[in-house]
MARGUMAR-506999 format. One line per 4 residues: number of its first residue (from 1); their letters; for each residue z, y, x negated of C-alpha. Coordinates in nm, 2 decimals, decimal comma. Layout:
NUM> A> Z:Y:X | ... $
***
This chain:
1> MVQK> 0,43:26,43:2,82 | 0,49:26,05:2,88 | 0,77:25,85:2,77 | 0,72:25,52:2,86 $
5> TYYK> 1,08:25,29:2,88 | 0,93:24,85:2,88 | 1,21:24,66:3,03 | 1,26:24,26:2,86 $
9> TKDY> 1,33:24,17:3,24 | 1,12:24,37:3,47 | 0,81:24,40:3,56 | 0,74:24,69:3,59 $
13> CKVK> 0,81:24,99:3,26 | 0,99:25,38:3,36 | 0,73:25,64:3,26 | 0,87:25,96:3,26 $
17> FTFA> 0,63:26,23:3,33 | 0,75:26,60:3,20 | 0,49:26,88:3,22 | 0,48:27,28:3,17 $
21> ADNA> 0,21:27,54:3,29 | 0,28:27,93:3,28 | 0,39:28,09:3,59 | 0,41:27,69:3,75 $
25> DSIR> 0,62:27,72:4,12 | 0,49:27,36:4,18 | 0,33:27,02:4,00 | 0,29:26,65:4,23 $
29> ILGL> 0,16:26,39:3,96 | -0,20:26,29:4,18 | -0,34:25,96:4,10 | -0,12:25,66:4,05 $
33> NNDW> -0,13:25,36:4,15 | -0,56:25,52:4,28 | -0,35:25,65:4,54 | -0,47:26,06:4,55 $
37> KQSI> -0,29:26,05:4,89 | 0,01:26,01:4,80 | 0,19:26,26:4,53 | 0,51:26,29:4,35 $
41> TMSK> 0,66:26,60:4,35 | 0,84:26,67:3,99 | 1,14:26,88:3,99 | 1,14:27,15:3,78 $
45> KKDG> 1,44:27,23:3,53 | 1,63:27,57:3,34 | 1,43:27,57:3,08 | 1,09:27,57:3,32 $
49> TFSA> 0,95:27,26:3,26 | 0,86:26,98:3,51 | 0,98:26,58:3,48 | 0,97:26,32:3,74 $
53> DVNL> 1,06:25,95:3,68 | 0,83:25,69:3,80 | 0,79:25,27:3,80 | 0,44:25,11:3,75 $
57> PKES> 0,37:24,81:3,62 | 0,35:24,66:3,38 | -0,01:24,57:3,19 | -0,19:24,79:3,42 $
61> KHEF> -0,42:25,16:3,36 | -0,36:25,36:3,63 | -0,59:25,80:3,61 | -0,40:26,07:3,73 $
65> KYLV> -0,39:26,51:3,68 | -0,10:26,76:3,78 | -0,14:26,94:4,08 | -0,01:27,33:4,01 $
69> NENL> 0,10:27,51:4,25 | -0,16:27,39:4,48 | -0,49:27,49:4,30 | -0,53:27,43:3,95 $
73> WLNE> -0,57:27,06:3,89 | -0,47:26,98:3,51 | -0,47:26,71:3,21 | -0,21:26,54:3,03 $
77> PEVE> -0,26:26,70:2,65 | -0,15:26,39:2,55 | -0,26:26,08:2,66 | -0,63:25,93:2,66 $
81> SVPN> -0,93:26,14:2,93 | -1,20:25,96:3,12 | -1,44:26,10:3,33 | -1,42:26,09:3,65 $
85> EFGG> -1,66:26,11:3,95 | -1,70:26,49:4,02 | -1,76:26,57:3,69 | -1,46:26,62:3,52 $
89> SNSL> -1,21:26,42:3,35 | -0,87:26,23:3,46 | -0,61:26,17:3,24 | -0,56:25,79:3,18 $
93> IVL> -0,16:25,61:3,09 | -0,21:25,27:2,97 | 0,09:24,98:2,98 $
***
């Protein structure tokens, strides 16, 4: 799930990412700000879901994927998907 919080006086939007995957020990977000090398590590909650808060520029688009347990790439099911250069797809968030 992706929740967006806009601020009138700020040039960014706070985005809360929440994701659950069966048997997940770790989940990272890659691709935000077109950065596929630097990841954002999500925190595991008591209910087994993972979450992370990220500030992203307003009026921007970001492709991303979740990397689960360092070997499984998954998309966010609640946002649009776009084709990627590898024949698969990436999640797309529009702010």
